[in-house]
DRENGU-959582 format. One line per 2 residues: for each residue x, y, z of N, C-alpha, C. Coordinates in Angstrom, 2 decimals, always signed. Each point is the difference from the previous one (the first is absolute). Example, Ala and Ser with C-alpha at 12.3 -4.5 7.8 and 13.67 -1.06 7.14 Angstrom:
BEGIN
+13.19:-5.69:+7.80:-0.89:+1.19:+0.00:+0.90:+1.20:+0.00  -0.35:+1.05:-0.72:+0.82:+1.19:+0.06:-0.77:+1.09:+0.73
! end
This chain:
BEGIN
+1.19:-1.08:+0.01:-1.10:+0.87:+0.14:+0.76:+1.32:-0.21  -0.42:+0.74:-1.00:+0.91:+1.47:-0.02:-0.67:+1.11:+0.69
+0.71:+0.81:+1.16:-0.12:+0.84:+0.72:-0.12:+1.51:-0.77  -1.31:+0.74:-0.19:-0.13:+1.14:-0.46:+0.16:+1.19:+1.09
+1.51:+0.87:-0.04:-0.02:+0.32:+0.83:-0.39:+1.29:+0.22  -0.41:+0.38:-1.34:-1.53:+2.17:-0.14:-0.77:-1.38:+0.78
-0.18:-0.26:-0.50:-2.11:-0.74:+1.30:+0.99:+0.00:+1.52  +1.08:-0.76:+0.32:+0.09:+0.54:+1.26:+0.62:+1.34:+1.00
+0.46:+0.67:-1.25:+0.76:+1.33:+0.58:-2.25:+1.04:+0.11  -0.76:-0.32:-1.50:-0.75:+0.90:+0.20:-1.07:-1.20:+1.57
+0.02:-0.97:+0.34:-0.34:-0.02:+1.41:+0.43:+0.39:+1.32  +1.07:+0.20:-0.18:+1.07:+0.68:+1.29:-0.41:+1.31:+0.07
-0.14:+1.03:-1.72:-0.52:+1.03:+0.39:-1.83:+0.20:+0.24  -0.42:-0.74:-0.35:-1.44:-0.19:+0.78:+0.17:-0.46:+1.64
+0.81:-0.59:+0.31:-0.61:-0.56:+1.82:+1.17:+1.19:+0.70  +0.65:+0.40:-0.72:+1.20:+1.26:+0.54:-0.80:+1.06:+0.00
-1.25:+0.78:-0.77:-0.41:+0.56:-0.28:-1.15:+0.12:+1.23  -0.93:-1.02:+0.21:-1.25:-0.52:+0.90:+0.78:+0.02:+1.59
+1.46:-0.62:+0.21:+0.26:+0.27:+0.80:+0.47:+1.26:+1.11  +0.77:+0.94:-1.54:-0.08:+1.63:+0.79:-0.62:+0.66:+0.10
-1.64:-0.56:-1.00:-0.96:+1.35:-0.19:-0.37:-0.54:+1.55  -0.03:-1.01:+0.57:-1.37:-0.49:+1.24:+1.60:+0.32:+1.40
+1.00:+0.01:-0.10:+0.70:+0.49:+1.03:+0.22:+1.18:+0.00  -0.09:+1.07:-1.03:+0.03:+1.51:-0.10:-1.31:+0.49:+0.67
-1.05:-0.71:-0.58:-1.32:+0.37:+0.68:-0.87:-0.08:+1.41  +1.27:-1.03:+0.89:-0.71:-0.66:+0.91:+0.60:+0.74:+1.15
-0.54:+0.32:+0.87:-0.34:+0.96:+0.89:+1.40:-0.70:+1.48  +0.81:+0.99:-0.16:+1.02:+0.01:+0.99:+0.11:+0.54:+1.22
+0.02:-0.98:+1.48:-0.66:+0.18:+1.08:+1.71:-0.38:+0.65  -0.03:+1.51:+1.27:+1.20:+0.67:+0.85:-0.55:-0.03:+1.41
+0.70:+0.35:+0.98:-0.93:+0.12:+1.12:+1.72:+0.06:+0.84  -0.34:+1.29:+0.62:+0.75:+0.13:+0.87:-0.11:+1.47:+1.03
+0.67:+0.71:+0.59:+0.16:+0.88:+1.16:+0.18:+1.27:-0.52  +1.29:+0.20:-1.02:+0.74:+0.29:-0.55:+0.26:+0.29:-1.52
-1.39:+0.09:-0.38:-0.01:-0.18:-2.07:+0.73:+1.30:-0.46  +0.53:-0.52:-1.37:+0.40:+1.11:-0.95:+0.30:-0.78:-0.75
-1.61:+0.27:-0.98:+0.28:-1.21:-1.25:-0.87:+1.14:-0.78  +0.30:-0.62:-1.82:-0.48:+0.28:-0.52:-1.31:-0.69:-0.39
-1.47:+0.93:-0.72:-0.90:-0.30:+0.25:-0.43:+0.23:-1.79  +0.30:+0.48:-0.43:-0.48:+0.27:-1.74:-1.39:+0.34:-0.55
-0.53:-0.23:-0.52:-0.92:+0.88:-0.44:-1.12:-0.84:+0.72  -0.65:-0.73:+0.24:-1.39:-1.20:+0.20:-0.48:+0.18:+1.34
-0.64:-0.81:+0.77:+0.05:-0.22:+0.69:+0.05:+0.03:+1.57  +0.09:+0.50:+1.12:+0.88:-0.10:+0.72:-0.42:+0.09:+1.06
-0.97:-1.60:+0.85:-0.86:-0.64:+0.89:+1.30:+0.12:+1.77  -0.47:+0.35:+1.18:+0.87:+0.34:+1.09:-0.75:-0.09:+1.20
+0.69:-1.26:+0.90:-0.81:-0.43:+0.97:+0.97:+0.54:+0.98  -0.44:+1.15:+0.87:-0.08:+0.09:+1.16:-0.54:-0.93:+1.53
+0.83:-0.24:+0.47:-0.43:-1.32:+0.98:-0.19:+0.39:+1.60  +0.67:+1.51:-0.31:+0.01:+0.91:+1.06:-1.20:+0.66:+0.73
-0.21:+0.88:+0.91:-1.04:+0.49:+0.50:-0.16:+1.92:-0.83  +1.42:-0.36:-0.07:+0.17:+1.60:-0.30:+0.39:+0.12:-1.29
+0.10:+2.00:-0.78:-0.45:-0.03:-1.15:+2.03:-0.24:-0.21  +0.29:-0.39:-0.90:+1.87:+0.24:-0.69:-0.13:+1.03:-1.08
+1.54:+1.08:+0.18:+0.27:+1.04:-1.16:+0.29:-1.17:-0.59  -0.62:+0.40:-1.08:+0.56:-0.79:-1.57:+1.05:+1.43:-0.85
+0.75:-0.17:-0.86:-0.14:+1.08:-0.70:+1.03:-0.55:-1.19  -0.90:+0.29:-1.52:+0.42:-0.64:-1.39:+0.73:+1.26:-0.56
+1.08:-0.76:-0.84:+1.17:+0.41:-0.64:+0.83:+0.27:-1.26  -0.18:+1.20:-0.80:+0.30:-0.79:-1.58:+0.88:+1.22:+0.32
+0.37:-0.27:-1.66:+1.40:+1.33:-0.76:-0.75:+0.84:-0.50  -1.53:-0.49:-0.70:-1.24:+0.69:-1.18:-0.79:-0.57:+0.92
-0.70:+1.42:-0.29:-1.80:+0.22:+0.55:-0.91:-0.70:-0.19  -1.14:-0.57:+1.13:-0.64:-1.32:-0.04:-1.57:+1.06:+0.76
-0.39:-0.81:-0.23:-1.28:-0.02:+0.31:-0.64:-1.52:+1.33  -1.16:+0.11:+0.75:-0.50:-0.84:+0.84:-1.06:-0.25:-0.19
-0.46:-1.82:+0.43:-1.84:+0.56:-0.43:+0.14:-1.20:+1.41  -0.84:+0.04:+0.79:+0.03:-0.86:+1.07:-1.58:-0.32:+1.02
-0.15:-1.64:+0.41:-1.16:+0.45:+0.67:-0.29:+0.62:+1.29  +1.66:+0.61:+0.22:+0.00:+0.28:+1.17:-0.79:+1.38:+0.39
-0.51:+0.68:+0.88:-0.98:+0.93:-0.04:+1.22:+1.41:+0.52  -0.25:+0.55:-1.43:+0.30:+1.36:-0.20:+1.91:-0.39:-0.56
+0.55:-0.82:-0.54:+0.62:-0.51:-0.18:+0.07:-0.11:-1.92  +0.58:+1.61:-0.58:-0.22:-0.47:-1.39:+0.95:+1.44:-0.47
+0.40:+0.15:-1.07:+0.73:+1.19:-0.38:+1.60:-0.60:-0.50  +0.39:+1.46:-0.48:+1.05:+0.00:-0.77:+1.47:-0.16:+1.37
+0.96:-0.55:-1.08:+1.46:+0.36:+0.77:+0.75:+1.80:+0.23  -0.41:+0.08:+1.14:+0.95:+1.38:+0.18:+1.30:-0.15:+0.03
+1.08:+0.96:-0.79:+1.53:-0.11:-0.38:+0.36:+0.93:+1.21  +0.89:-0.57:+1.25:+1.04:+0.50:+1.35:+1.31:-0.61:-0.57
+0.31:+0.27:+1.02:+1.70:-0.02:+0.32:+0.16:-0.66:+1.12  +0.34:-1.28:-0.49:+0.12:-0.79:+1.17:+1.46:-0.57:+0.19
+1.06:+0.25:+0.96:+1.26:-0.39:+0.66:+0.26:+0.82:-1.66  -0.21:+0.95:-0.18:+1.21:+0.46:-0.98:-0.22:-0.47:-2.14
-0.99:-0.92:+0.37:-0.34:-0.47:-1.24:-1.97:+1.03:-0.11  +0.01:-0.07:-1.58:-1.24:+0.74:-0.73:-1.22:-1.00:-0.25
-0.96:-0.27:+1.15:-1.15:-1.43:-0.61:-0.76:+0.02:+0.02  -0.85:-1.03:-0.90:-1.66:+0.66:+0.32:-0.55:-0.91:+0.87
-0.64:+0.58:+1.49:-0.05:-0.23:+1.26:-1.44:-0.51:-0.72  -0.67:-0.95:+1.09:-2.02:-0.13:+0.88:+0.16:-0.97:+0.82
-0.46:+1.28:+0.95:+0.30:-0.78:+1.44:-1.75:-0.21:+0.57  +0.23:-1.27:+0.91:-1.70:-0.28:+0.25:+0.46:-0.31:+1.39
-1.70:-0.35:+0.75:+0.52:-1.18:+0.92:-1.26:-1.45:-0.40  +0.83:-0.79:+0.05:-0.82:-1.77:+0.09:-0.75:+0.04:+0.80
-1.00:-0.30:+0.08:-1.30:-0.18:+0.91:+0.06:-1.63:+0.73  -0.38:-0.86:+1.11:+0.50:-0.76:+0.11:-0.73:-1.42:-0.66
-0.27:-1.19:-0.30:-0.76:-0.65:-1.19:+0.46:+0.01:-1.19  -0.60:-0.86:-0.45:+0.35:-0.12:-1.82:-0.45:+1.49:-0.74
+1.14:+0.64:-0.71:-0.38:+1.08:-1.06:+0.52:+0.00:-1.27  -0.10:+0.68:-0.92:+0.51:+0.55:-1.41:-0.06:-0.11:-0.29
+1.23:+1.16:-0.94:+0.51:+1.17:-0.62:+0.38:-0.63:-1.85  -0.09:+1.00:-0.68:+0.44:-0.27:-1.66:+0.06:+1.19:+0.09
+2.10:+0.20:-0.66:+0.84:+0.92:-0.90:-0.30:+0.02:-1.33  -0.73:+1.16:-0.15:-0.79:+0.22:-1.09:+1.32:+1.16:-1.05
+0.44:+0.41:-0.79:+0.64:+0.74:-0.87:+1.64:-0.02:+0.47  +0.57:-0.94:+0.31:+0.73:-0.39:+0.23:+0.67:-1.14:+0.36
+1.43:-0.01:-0.45:+0.98:-1.36:+0.79:+1.06:+0.14:+0.01  +1.09:-0.98:+0.81:+0.73:-0.28:+0.83:-0.63:+0.98:+1.27
-0.36:-0.61:+0.99:-0.83:+0.79:+1.15:+0.13:-0.77:+0.98  +0.79:+0.27:+1.13:-0.13:-1.08:+1.08:-0.34:+0.48:+1.16
-0.43:-0.75:+0.92:-0.79:+0.05:+1.15:+0.95:-0.35:+1.20  -0.19:+1.07:+0.64:+1.10:+0.31:+1.71:-0.91:-0.15:+0.81
+0.43:-0.69:+0.78:-1.32:-0.07:+1.32:+1.21:-0.34:+1.22  -0.14:-0.09:+1.23:+0.49:-0.65:+0.88:-1.37:-0.25:+1.69
+0.20:-0.77:-0.24:-0.87:-0.10:+1.60:+0.44:-1.18:+0.96  -0.60:+0.18:+0.83:+0.46:-0.87:+1.22:-0.78:-1.02:-0.25
-0.85:-0.44:-0.42:-0.49:-1.70:-0.87:+0.32:-0.48:-1.48  -0.09:-1.06:-0.35:+0.22:-0.75:-0.90:-1.18:+0.55:-0.65
+0.29:+0.65:-1.74:-1.28:+0.07:-0.59:+0.38:-0.69:-1.23  -1.00:-0.23:-1.12:+0.16:-0.70:-0.75:-0.98:+0.96:-1.16
+0.94:-0.88:-1.80:-0.86:+1.35:-0.98:+0.22:-1.50:-0.75  -0.62:+0.32:-0.81:-0.38:-0.55:-1.34:-0.28:+0.78:-1.39
+1.40:-0.13:-0.94:+0.00:+1.14:-0.61:-0.66:-0.82:-1.88  -0.54:+0.68:+0.10:-0.49:-0.72:-1.38:+0.73:+1.15:-1.27
+0.90:-0.51:-0.48:+1.44:+0.73:-0.99:-0.73:+1.02:-1.10  -1.31:-0.01:-0.66:-0.37:+0.42:-1.18:-1.54:+0.27:+0.22
-0.16:+1.30:-0.34:-1.82:+1.04:-0.12:-0.60:-1.38:-0.81  -1.62:+0.40:-0.49:-0.62:-1.27:-0.29:+0.44:-0.08:-1.63
+0.45:+1.63:-0.88:+0.31:+0.41:-1.15:+1.00:-0.55:-0.17  +1.03:+0.05:+0.89:+1.65:-1.15:-0.44:-0.17:-1.56:+0.09
-0.81:-0.37:+1.13:-0.48:-1.41:+0.24:-0.55:-0.56:-1.45  -0.71:+0.91:-0.61:-0.88:-0.79:-1.07:+1.30:+0.00:-1.14
+0.28:+1.31:-0.33:+1.09:+0.15:-0.95:+0.82:-1.41:+0.04  +0.87:-0.16:+1.26:+1.15:-1.30:-0.06:-1.56:-1.61:-0.22
-0.67:+0.31:+0.30:-0.30:-1.07:-0.64:-0.33:-0.31:-1.21  -0.87:+1.41:-0.69:-0.53:-0.20:-1.35:+1.62:-0.34:-0.55
+0.80:+0.61:-0.06:+1.45:-0.35:-0.27:+0.53:-1.58:+0.08  -0.40:-0.68:+1.18:+0.34:-1.24:+0.36:-0.49:-0.72:-0.77
-1.74:+0.12:-0.34:-0.71:-0.55:-1.00:+0.51:-0.51:-1.40  -0.09:+1.37:-0.41:+0.85:+0.23:-1.43:+0.81:-0.47:-0.32
+1.48:-0.32:+1.06:+1.09:-0.84:+0.14:-0.08:-1.58:-0.30  -1.63:-0.57:+0.84:-0.18:-1.00:+0.65:-0.77:-0.54:-1.66
-0.50:+0.81:-0.14:-1.16:-0.92:-1.42:+1.29:+0.26:-1.41  +0.75:+0.81:+0.47:+1.49:+0.03:-1.58:+0.72:-1.24:-0.23
+0.11:-0.41:+1.80:+0.91:-0.91:-0.39:-0.71:-1.88:+0.02  -1.33:+0.34:+0.03:-0.72:-1.14:-0.38:-0.25:+0.19:-1.42
-0.52:+1.33:-0.68:+0.14:-0.37:-1.58:+1.57:-0.21:-0.56  +0.96:+0.56:+0.52:+1.10:-0.42:-0.42:+0.25:-1.88:-0.16
-0.45:-0.18:+1.44:-0.18:-1.56:+0.42:-0.40:-1.02:-1.56  -1.19:+0.50:+0.00:-0.95:-0.12:-0.76:+0.48:+0.10:-1.57
+0.61:+1.09:-0.20:+0.77:+0.21:-1.92:+0.44:-0.80:+0.01  +1.26:-0.39:+1.12:+0.84:-0.66:+0.44:-0.17:-1.56:-1.08
-1.18:-0.28:+1.03:-0.65:-1.71:-0.13:-0.98:+0.34:-1.79  +0.60:+1.07:-0.61:-0.97:+0.12:-1.78:-1.78:-0.12:+0.93
+0.11:+0.45:+1.47:-1.86:+0.55:+0.04:-0.97:-1.46:-0.19  +0.98:-1.08:+0.38:-0.78:-1.30:+0.06:-1.35:-0.17:+0.37
-0.43:+0.53:+1.46:-0.43:-0.05:+0.71:-1.26:+0.86:-1.13  -0.40:+0.90:-0.69:-0.42:+0.98:-0.80:-0.81:-1.08:-0.82
+1.06:-0.43:-1.01:-0.53:-1.16:-0.57:-0.70:-1.73:+0.37  +0.04:+0.04:+0.91:-0.57:-1.06:+0.43:-1.00:+0.08:+0.60
-0.47:+1.66:+0.43:-0.78:+0.50:+0.16:-1.22:+0.37:-0.89  +0.77:-0.17:-0.80:-0.52:+1.02:-2.10:-1.18:-1.69:-0.24
+1.34:-1.06:-0.22:-0.55:-1.22:+0.03:-1.50:-0.65:+0.90  +0.03:+0.28:+1.41:-0.61:-0.23:+0.34:-1.70:+0.35:-0.02
+0.49:+1.77:-0.52:-1.13:+0.73:-0.25:-0.94:-0.70:-1.67  +0.89:-0.19:-0.51:+0.10:-0.15:-1.10:-1.26:-1.97:-0.31
+0.01:-0.77:+0.75:+0.28:-0.97:+0.60:-1.86:-0.31:+0.79  +0.10:+1.21:+0.84:-1.25:-0.15:+0.48:-0.96:+1.00:-1.20
+0.43:+1.50:-0.44:-0.87:-0.10:-1.05:-0.05:-0.91:-1.14  +0.70:-1.20:-0.36:-0.58:-0.93:-1.52:-0.74:-0.65:+0.50
-0.14:-0.41:+1.48:-0.64:-0.69:+0.80:-1.88:+0.46:+0.35  +0.11:+1.44:-0.09:-1.20:+0.70:+0.23:-0.70:-0.06:-1.34
+0.53:+0.41:-1.05:-0.10:+0.10:-1.43:-0.34:-2.03:-0.63  +0.62:-0.49:+0.88:-0.98:-1.58:-0.11:-0.81:+0.02:+0.06
-0.12:-0.28:+0.82:-1.20:+0.94:+1.63:-1.28:+0.15:-0.76  +0.63:+1.33:-0.20:-1.00:+0.81:-1.34:-0.81:-0.86:-1.08
+0.98:-0.40:-1.19:-0.61:-0.77:-0.59:-0.76:-0.80:-0.33  +0.28:-0.91:+1.35:-1.11:-1.09:+0.10:-0.63:+0.15:+0.92
-0.73:+0.83:+0.33:-0.90:+0.24:+0.40:-0.75:+0.74:-1.22  +0.51:+0.78:-0.48:-0.59:+0.00:-1.51:-0.38:-0.69:-0.70
+0.75:-1.18:-0.21:-0.60:-1.35:-0.83:-0.74:-1.00:+0.78  -0.09:+0.69:+0.88:-1.26:-1.30:+0.87:-1.42:+1.37:-0.11
+0.59:+0.76:-0.07:-1.53:+0.42:-0.30:-0.74:-0.12:-1.55  +1.19:+0.26:-0.80:-0.36:-0.18:-1.37:-0.69:-1.20:+0.04
+0.53:-1.27:+0.29:+0.20:-1.19:-0.46:-1.91:+0.59:+0.89  -0.15:-0.18:+1.27:-1.46:-0.04:+0.17:-0.51:+0.89:-0.57
+0.07:+1.28:-0.57:-1.20:+0.12:-1.02:-0.26:-0.72:-1.53  +1.66:-0.76:-0.13:-0.32:-1.20:-1.30:-1.34:-0.70:+0.43
+0.35:-0.27:+1.29:-0.63:-0.99:+0.29:-1.43:-0.36:-0.08  -0.31:+1.57:+0.73:-1.84:+0.10:+0.19:-0.37:+0.63:-1.03
+0.01:-0.07:-1.32:-0.40:+0.24:-1.25:-0.28:-1.45:-0.65  -1.51:+0.72:-0.60:-1.30:-1.12:-0.28:+1.11:-0.38:-1.67
! end
């Protein structure tokens, strides 16, 4: 049996695309009492197990905006000078329990919080439109790989499907012809 390397490469591209897409779109979880990590521009769900609010700061080198389910937490970042650097900053108090926020119109945003208790973050790295775009691109790559594999095999599955359809059509036509013949034979025998 001869190995067709083109098909193997197309299969590897297809499987690699699926694995990469799933790993990129999967929510990442972090926990700790002193956090400084990138949150991207997707949904961030934060769990604060303490009874008190925790001060949180979102920072970036570029301007961004925040929308949130947390009461009175939404708006645009403010340009500030912190430790001799000019950065975009957005500060709010994280209430106890589970809450979420989304970074809009910005990238490379860091979540900075120091708390006496362990807080947990679940970060969805991309917003809805970016997620949809990545899924569409992955779908196109998978379809192109499947079409390439089919083309490498001269689309034999299509001709097999066509043959089956032709056989089914021929059988239906033969059944119709036999029914018509019975009707004609029945009329001929009924004539005086």
